[in-house]
C-alpha positions as CSV (number, residue, x, y, z in Angstrom):
1,X,42.7,-45.0,-10.6
2,X,43.3,-47.0,-14.0
3,X,42.3,-50.0,-15.8
4,X,45.2,-49.5,-18.7
5,X,46.3,-46.2,-19.5
6,X,44.0,-43.6,-20.7
7,X,41.0,-46.2,-19.4
8,X,39.2,-45.1,-16.2
9,X,38.1,-48.0,-14.1
10,X,34.7,-48.2,-11.8
11,X,35.2,-47.9,-8.3
12,X,33.0,-49.8,-5.0
13,X,34.0,-50.2,-1.7
14,X,32.4,-52.6,1.0
15,X,32.2,-52.0,4.8
16,X,33.7,-55.9,4.5
17,X,35.1,-58.5,2.5
18,X,31.6,-61.0,2.8
19,X,29.4,-58.0,1.5
20,X,31.7,-57.9,-1.4
21,X,31.6,-61.3,-2.0
22,X,28.1,-61.3,-1.9
23,X,28.3,-58.3,-4.9
24,X,31.2,-60.1,-6.5
25,X,29.0,-63.3,-7.0
26,X,26.1,-61.2,-8.2
27,X,28.3,-60.2,-10.8
28,X,29.7,-62.8,-12.4
29,X,26.7,-64.8,-12.5
30,X,25.0,-61.7,-14.0
31,X,27.5,-61.8,-16.9
32,X,27.0,-65.2,-17.5
33,X,23.4,-65.0,-17.8
34,X,24.1,-62.2,-20.2
35,X,27.4,-64.0,-22.4
36,X,25.3,-67.5,-22.7
37,X,22.1,-65.8,-23.8
38,X,24.6,-63.4,-26.4
39,X,27.0,-66.2,-27.1
40,X,25.8,-69.0,-26.2
41,X,28.7,-70.2,-23.4
42,X,30.5,-67.5,-20.7
43,X,34.1,-67.7,-20.5
44,X,35.4,-67.0,-17.0
45,X,39.3,-66.6,-16.1
46,X,39.6,-67.4,-12.2
47,X,41.6,-65.2,-9.6
48,X,44.2,-67.3,-7.5
49,X,45.1,-66.5,-4.5
50,X,43.3,-66.2,-0.9
51,X,40.5,-63.1,-1.7
52,X,38.6,-64.5,-4.1
53,X,37.5,-67.7,-2.2
54,X,34.9,-65.8,-1.0
55,X,33.5,-65.5,-4.0
56,X,33.8,-68.9,-5.3
57,X,32.3,-70.2,-1.9
58,X,28.7,-67.9,-2.6
59,X,28.8,-69.4,-6.5
60,X,29.2,-72.4,-4.8
61,X,25.6,-72.0,-3.7
62,X,24.2,-70.3,-6.5
63,X,21.7,-71.8,-9.1
64,X,23.6,-71.3,-12.8
65,X,23.1,-73.3,-16.0
66,X,26.3,-74.4,-15.6
67,X,26.8,-77.0,-19.0
68,X,27.4,-72.9,-20.9
69,X,30.5,-72.7,-18.2
70,X,34.0,-72.4,-20.0
71,X,37.0,-71.8,-16.9
72,X,40.6,-70.9,-17.4
73,X,43.2,-69.9,-14.5
74,X,44.9,-66.4,-14.6
75,X,47.3,-68.0,-13.4
76,X,49.5,-71.3,-11.3
77,X,52.0,-72.4,-8.7
78,X,54.0,-75.7,-10.1
79,X,53.5,-77.7,-7.5
80,X,52.6,-81.3,-8.2
81,X,48.9,-81.9,-9.3
82,X,46.9,-81.8,-6.7
83,X,48.9,-79.9,-3.9
84,X,46.7,-77.5,-1.4
85,X,48.9,-74.6,-2.3
86,X,47.3,-74.5,-6.3
87,X,44.8,-72.2,-7.2
88,X,43.5,-75.1,-9.0
89,X,43.0,-77.1,-6.0
90,X,41.6,-74.6,-3.4
91,X,39.2,-73.7,-6.0
92,X,38.0,-77.0,-6.7
93,X,37.2,-77.2,-3.2
94,X,35.8,-74.0,-2.8
95,X,33.2,-74.5,-5.7
96,X,33.9,-76.5,-8.6
97,X,33.6,-80.3,-6.4
98,X,30.1,-78.7,-5.6
99,X,28.3,-77.6,-8.9
100,X,28.2,-79.8,-12.2
101,X,29.9,-77.7,-14.6
102,X,31.5,-80.1,-16.7
103,X,35.2,-81.8,-16.8
104,X,36.0,-80.5,-19.9
105,X,34.9,-77.0,-19.7
106,X,37.4,-76.7,-16.8
107,X,40.7,-75.7,-18.1
108,X,43.8,-76.3,-15.4
109,X,47.0,-74.8,-16.0
110,X,49.3,-77.9,-16.0
111,X,51.8,-76.4,-13.8
112,X,53.5,-79.6,-12.6
113,X,54.8,-79.9,-16.1
114,X,57.3,-77.0,-15.3
115,X,56.7,-73.5,-16.2
116,X,58.3,-73.6,-19.6
117,X,56.0,-76.6,-20.9
118,X,53.0,-75.6,-19.2
119,X,53.2,-72.4,-20.7
120,X,53.1,-73.7,-24.2
121,X,50.8,-76.6,-23.3
122,X,48.5,-73.5,-22.2
123,X,49.2,-71.4,-25.2
124,X,47.8,-73.9,-26.9
125,X,44.9,-74.2,-24.9
126,X,43.8,-70.7,-25.2
127,X,44.2,-70.4,-28.9
128,X,41.0,-71.1,-29.8
129,X,39.8,-68.3,-27.8
130,X,39.0,-65.2,-29.1
131,X,38.0,-63.3,-26.0
132,X,37.4,-63.6,-22.5
133,X,33.7,-62.9,-21.2
134,X,35.4,-61.8,-17.6
135,X,38.7,-61.8,-15.8
136,X,38.8,-61.5,-12.8
137,X,41.9,-60.7,-10.9
138,X,43.7,-59.9,-7.3
139,X,46.1,-57.2,-6.6
140,X,49.3,-58.0,-3.9
141,X,50.4,-56.3,-1.7
142,X,54.0,-55.0,-4.3
143,X,51.1,-54.6,-6.5
144,X,51.3,-58.0,-8.9
145,X,48.0,-59.2,-10.0
146,X,47.8,-62.4,-11.5
147,X,52.1,-63.8,-11.2
148,X,52.7,-60.7,-13.4
149,X,55.1,-58.9,-10.6
150,X,56.5,-55.4,-10.8
151,X,59.7,-55.3,-12.4
152,X,59.0,-58.0,-14.7
153,X,57.9,-58.6,-18.0
154,X,54.6,-58.6,-18.5
155,X,54.9,-60.2,-22.3
156,X,54.9,-60.9,-25.0
157,X,53.1,-63.6,-25.6
158,X,50.3,-65.7,-24.2
159,X,51.4,-67.0,-21.6
160,X,54.8,-66.8,-19.6
161,X,56.5,-69.0,-17.3
162,X,57.6,-68.0,-14.3
163,X,60.9,-69.0,-13.0
164,X,61.4,-66.2,-10.4
165,X,58.7,-64.9,-8.5
166,X,60.0,-62.8,-5.5
167,X,57.4,-64.8,-3.5
168,X,57.1,-68.7,-3.1
169,X,56.8,-70.7,-4.8
170,X,59.4,-68.9,-7.3
171,X,58.2,-71.0,-10.4
172,X,54.8,-70.5,-11.7
173,X,52.8,-70.0,-15.2
174,X,50.9,-67.1,-16.0
175,X,48.4,-65.0,-18.9
176,X,50.3,-62.4,-19.8
177,X,48.6,-58.8,-20.0
178,X,48.1,-59.1,-23.3
179,X,46.3,-62.0,-22.8
180,X,44.5,-61.1,-19.9
181,X,43.5,-58.0,-22.4
182,X,41.8,-60.1,-24.4
183,X,38.4,-59.7,-22.2
184,X,34.7,-57.8,-22.5
185,X,35.3,-57.2,-18.8
186,X,37.7,-56.9,-16.2
187,X,37.1,-57.4,-12.4
188,X,40.1,-56.7,-9.4
189,X,38.6,-58.4,-5.8
190,X,40.9,-56.5,-3.4
191,X,40.1,-56.8,0.7
192,X,42.9,-56.3,3.7
193,X,44.5,-53.4,5.0
194,X,47.9,-54.5,3.2
195,X,47.3,-53.9,-0.1
196,X,45.7,-50.1,1.1
197,X,49.5,-48.8,-0.1
198,X,49.4,-50.9,-3.0
199,X,46.2,-49.4,-4.3
200,X,47.0,-46.3,-3.7
201,X,50.2,-46.4,-5.6
202,X,47.9,-47.9,-8.7
203,X,45.5,-44.9,-8.5
204,X,48.3,-42.8,-8.6
205,X,49.7,-43.5,-11.6
206,X,52.4,-45.6,-10.8
207,X,53.7,-48.9,-13.0
208,X,52.3,-52.1,-11.5
209,X,51.6,-55.0,-13.2
210,X,47.8,-54.1,-12.2
211,X,47.7,-51.1,-14.6
212,X,48.5,-53.3,-17.8
213,X,46.0,-56.2,-17.6
214,X,42.9,-54.5,-18.6
215,X,42.0,-53.3,-22.3
216,X,41.1,-50.1,-23.4
217,X,37.5,-51.3,-24.8
218,X,36.8,-53.7,-21.2
219,X,34.4,-52.7,-18.5
220,X,36.9,-52.2,-15.8
221,X,35.2,-52.6,-12.2
222,X,37.7,-52.4,-8.9
223,X,35.6,-54.1,-6.1
224,X,37.6,-53.1,-2.4
225,X,36.3,-53.6,1.3
226,X,36.7,-50.4,3.3
227,X,39.7,-52.4,4.8
228,X,42.0,-51.6,1.7
229,X,40.5,-48.6,0.6
230,X,42.0,-45.8,0.4
231,X,40.3,-43.1,2.4
232,X,39.0,-41.2,-0.2
233,X,38.4,-43.6,-3.1
234,X,34.7,-43.3,-2.3
235,X,33.1,-42.5,-5.8
236,X,30.5,-45.1,-6.7
237,X,30.2,-46.0,-2.9
238,X,28.5,-49.0,-1.5
239,X,29.0,-47.6,1.6
240,X,26.1,-45.0,3.2
241,X,28.2,-41.2,4.1
């Protein structure tokens, strides 16, 4: 499996999605402590979709120095603010409404403005961020990550408008592959049997967006549950033989 061309990823397999979420939350909290101690803040990019919500629920019950967290979003759907289909709405309900991260440190994508205006606005928001400390990402059944879909542009630029996503809603905003590569570490969270074929393709070197988003200097970790993992995905496994 490659995080980017020439870049090996560390892979761990867990018995179920709950174990994966617990471990992911622990990794995030450890990264936060390290970043705050070293640089005074923790810059974290959040993955959308269903899989990360269990990890966010674990974070909601954790103790952390939330004052120093700075949150960004990998992508957003162009729906009205507060719509239950938006990533930021779901993440707020699962986690952010239950902790004390200052509102001004939660940098949501204003996707209600439409793809072009929202992308331009968010590019300005990110202009002052030289590098993220950690990027969380998922993997779709078709190999997409964030709202970077196979056969569609993954760049150039910092933030991309998406007008024709192959799954609804068609209009979205996403960080580009090059902007997602600007991180010290990347963690992929992958669960469910429906993702296994995409994992096999990615691991086999297929040209999927997930293979373009981790920079050559980033630490790339891929966490899978047993349902998503191919039979031979056993290195660094959390499961007993």
